[in-house]
N, C-alpha and C positions, 0 to 999 in steps of 0.2 A: 504494499500500499504506499502510495506517494502522498505528498502534501496536496497535490492537485485533486486527488480523490477526496480528501477530507474537506478541502475548500469547496468543491462542487456539491458535496453532500450538505455542507452548511447552507449554501445558497439554496439548494433544492428544498431543504427543510423550512427555511424562513419564508421563501416565496411561496412554496406549496402550501405551507400552513397558513400564510396570509390569505391565499386564495380561498382555502377552505373556509376560514373565518368570514371572509367577505361574502361567499356564497350562502353561508349559514345566515348571516345578517340579512341578506336579501329575502330569504324565505321566512325566518323566524324572529329576526331582531326588530326592535323599535315598533314601527307600524306593521310589521309582518309583510307577508306577500301583497296584501292590499295596498299598504303604504308604498312599497317598492313599485307596484303597478301604477299608482297615481303619480309617482315621481317620473317613471318612464313615459307615461302619457304626457306629462308636461314637457319632456325632452323631445316629443314628437315620434316616439317608437310605437308602432301599430302592428298588431294588437298588443297593448301594454301588458295585460296580464300574462300572455304567452311569453313575451320577452322576459318579464320578471321571473317566471317560474324557470324557464330554460336557462337564463343567466345564472340563477341561484344553483340549480342542479349542475350545470356545466362547470361552474367555478368550484364547487365541492368535488366533483369527479376529477377535473383536470388538476386541481390542487393536490388531491390525494395521490394521483398518479405521478405528478412531478416529485412530491415528497419522497416516494419510494423508488423513483427512477424507472418508471414503466411507460413505454412508448414515448420516450422523451421528446423527440422532435415534433411529434403530432400534438402532444399536449402543450408543448411550448407554442406551437402555431395557434391553438385555441386561445391561450392566454394572450398572445400578441394580438390576436383578432379582437378579443374582449377589450383589451386596453386601447386599441385603435378606435373602437366604437365609442368608448367612454371619452377618449380625447376629443373626438369630433363633436359628439353630441352634448357633452356636459362641461368640458374644460377649455376647449380651444379659444373661445371668445374671452376667457378670463386671463389670457397671457400665460407665461411660463411658470411662475412661482405657485407652489402649492398652497402657501398661506393666503393667496388670493383666489384659491380654487382653480389654479391653472393646471396645465398638463404635465408638470415636472414629475409627479409621482407615477402616473400611468406610463409615461415615456421610460422612466427608470426600470419599471417592471418589464416592459416590453423588450427593452435592450438586454436586460439581464437574462431573460428567457431565450433570446436569440443567442447570447454568449454560451449559455448552458448547452444548447443544441449544437453549437459549434465545437465546443471541447468534448462533448459527450457527457453522460451521466456519471461516469466513473466506476470504479470497481465495487463500490458500496451501493449498488443498484440492482434492481430486478433485471433490467435490460442486460447488465453485464453477465449475470448468472444464467440468463437465457441465451446468451451468445449474440444478442442483438445490439450490443453497445457500439460496435465499430462500423456496422454496415451504413449507418446514416450520420456518422460524425463528420466534422469538417464542414466544407462548403455546402455539401448536400443537406446536412442537418440544419445549418443556418439558413439556407434557402427555403427549406420546408417551413421553418418557424417564421421567418421574416416575410417572405413572399406569400406563403400560404396564408398566414395570419392576416396580412394587409388585404389580399385579394378576397378572403372570406369576409372580412369586415366591409369591404367595398361592396360586395354582392348583397350582404345583409342590408346595409344602409340604402342601397339603390332600391331594394325591394320593399323595405318597410319603414324607412325614416321619413316622416312627414311633419317637419317642424312647423309650428305656427308662424305665419308671417306677421311681423309687427306693422302696424299702420304707419304710413309715412307722415311726417310732421311738416311737410312742405306746403 
């Protein structure tokens, strides 16, 4: 075992655990699924309840899979896609910094997931023990995560994002 294996494990645990917590919060936290659906509706995601449920379940599943290092480039793509959707719908208009509700945080998660897909899940992963850790590492893994995530987000937004138009004041 090398330091890189431990480092990527720590990253997978923190980012994967964060995604699980985030998904859990979408379904059972605060205002629950209904509150998340209302928020998604205000962002222009249609149908909001479907998006709220699928984002919550998807974040829990992808986060758990990243946590244990299973199907790493694919779950990284899901997380990149989720962060891209969040950046476009909720954070882009607020600028960069997270303290202004900007896209800093979601960008960081997307890039970290792409980096994990680039270097691979490490020897402390299920992918490694299944012999699937090297097949999609490197540029292929990073492309699956980054390009796959952004293309998936683009398709989702094109099909279902209908933001409310603000009345012009001219």
